[in-house]
C-alpha positions, 0 to 999 in steps of 0.5 A: 160652615165648610168651604165649597170644593174648588174645581181643578182645571185639566192640565194641557197635554199633547194629544197622542195622535198628534204626537204619532203623526209628528214621529211618523213624519220625522221618520219619513223625512229621514228616509227620504233624505237618506235615499236621496243621497244613496248612489243609484243601484244598477242591474248586475251584469249578465254572465254569459253561459256556454252551450247547453249540455248534450243531455239538455239539448236531447230533452229539448229536441224531444219535447219540441218534436213530440209535444205537438202529438200529445193531447189533452183529453176531457171526459164528460158525463151526463147527469139528471137534475134531481129538481128539474129532471133535466139532463146536463153535462158534467166534466168527469175527468182529464187524461192524456193521449197522443196522435197515432196516424194522420187519419185522426186516430188517437190512442189513450188508456181505456180507463181514461174514457171508461163510462164517459158520455162524451170525449173532447180532445184538445190538440197542442195548438189549443183547438178542441175536437169531439172524439169518437170511440173507435174501439177499446181493449180493456184487458190491455187498458188501451182505447182508440178515438177518432177526431176529424182534425185536418191532416196538417194538425196531426203529427204522429209519433214515431213508433219504437219497440219495447222488446229490446229495452234495457234497465237504465235507458233514459226515458221521457214522459209527456202528458197533462198531470193534474190538468197541466198540459204539455208537461215533460218529465224524465227518468230511466227504465227502472225495471222490465217485465212487471205485471199490473192489473187492468180494469177488467182484473186481467194481468197485463204482462211485460209492463215497463217500470219507470222513475220518470214522474207520472201523476194523475192526468198522465194516463194515456200519454206517451213514454219516449226513448232518447230517440223520441220514439214511442216505447210505451203508454203511461197507464198507472202509478204506485203511490199510497198518496196518489202522487208520483212516488218514483214508480210508474208503469207503461203498457209496452209499445209492442202490445200497443202496436199489435192491438191498435191496428186491429181496433182501427180495422175491426173496432175490437181486438181479434182474440185467438183461442182454443174453443174451450171452457175451463174450470175456475182456478179455485175449483181446479185446486179443490180437485187437486188439478195443477194446471188448466182443467178443460170443462167443455169443448166447443163443437167444431172448434179448434180444440175438438179438431185437435182431439182435446177432451172436456170433463164429463159426468158419469152417474155421480162420478166426475171424469176429469178432462184434459189438463193443460200445463204449458202452451208454446213451451210456457207454463200456464197455471190459470186462464189468465196465463193462457190468455197472456200466452195466446196474446202473442199469436194470431188466429190461424197460428199453430201452437203446441200444448202440453196436456195431462190425460189419464195421468200421462203427459201428451203433446197436442197441436192446435190451430187457433181460432177467433174467440169472443 
């Protein structure tokens, strides 16, 4: 008979968990004892600095002086629920603006408030006010709002001029990039006389280019010179990524200072014109016309009084009207050029046109009239 197998008793082992606890306790005791014998660590002495640099003082003074005039603009649009058909409000976007006068007029970009159902204006002291649209100039990307804040809350910016700006001048932009309010960046005037397209497709001429960082949300905010004067309204950036790439654009203050008072007074811009209808640029080129071809003359208008001639159909033949080649000494090639030249004049001003009639050049003087 074979013997029955004997059972083996398990060997006694220290549990791994208990071992880890012991090791951890040992390390804790070691570091506690070590830190107890270390000398105390005191804060380092502060090194006194000298006075701020002149450039720093200038930037600080400009921000402290101008920032109370810079506004945060929030646009609201109405939406209808697909399920309940109820109307509800939805934030549409944000932008910047600034106080124009102590009567509560506010200037911003047209594209900031375009298609908004409601506009809310937040002042530097964080009080909010509903903004009413007084009028707009889409061709210049300018809009004027009105808020009913008390005069003591309204600190208008001093207005400068843009005609005598020089490349290299120091500039400062204040606004609300990406919704971050009261933000200032600085740079220089990096170029002058640029052209950008407004939302209407028309060209805005004489635009200021700056390398001061301008980002989405800065639109409508002020561009200031080193004296803290308004020299432009930040309106666009050139950036494939949508962020600042060191190329920003501002509508020059000389344009703003001409357009805004008209909007405040009349609710719109009073546009001077000739009282004519012109051919589309592509049609004019197909007809071999180098200039602006006059198609129709408004009866009793400025052009008719000056003797301008429109185009007419005789049988199957098209008799071309006058071709405008320059206005006030400036060459014009299309209607956009014509409007930009006339923007420098007012209704009632006399301008000299160089026209081509029957193949010959002729000078004609026209008293500008108001046009839509």
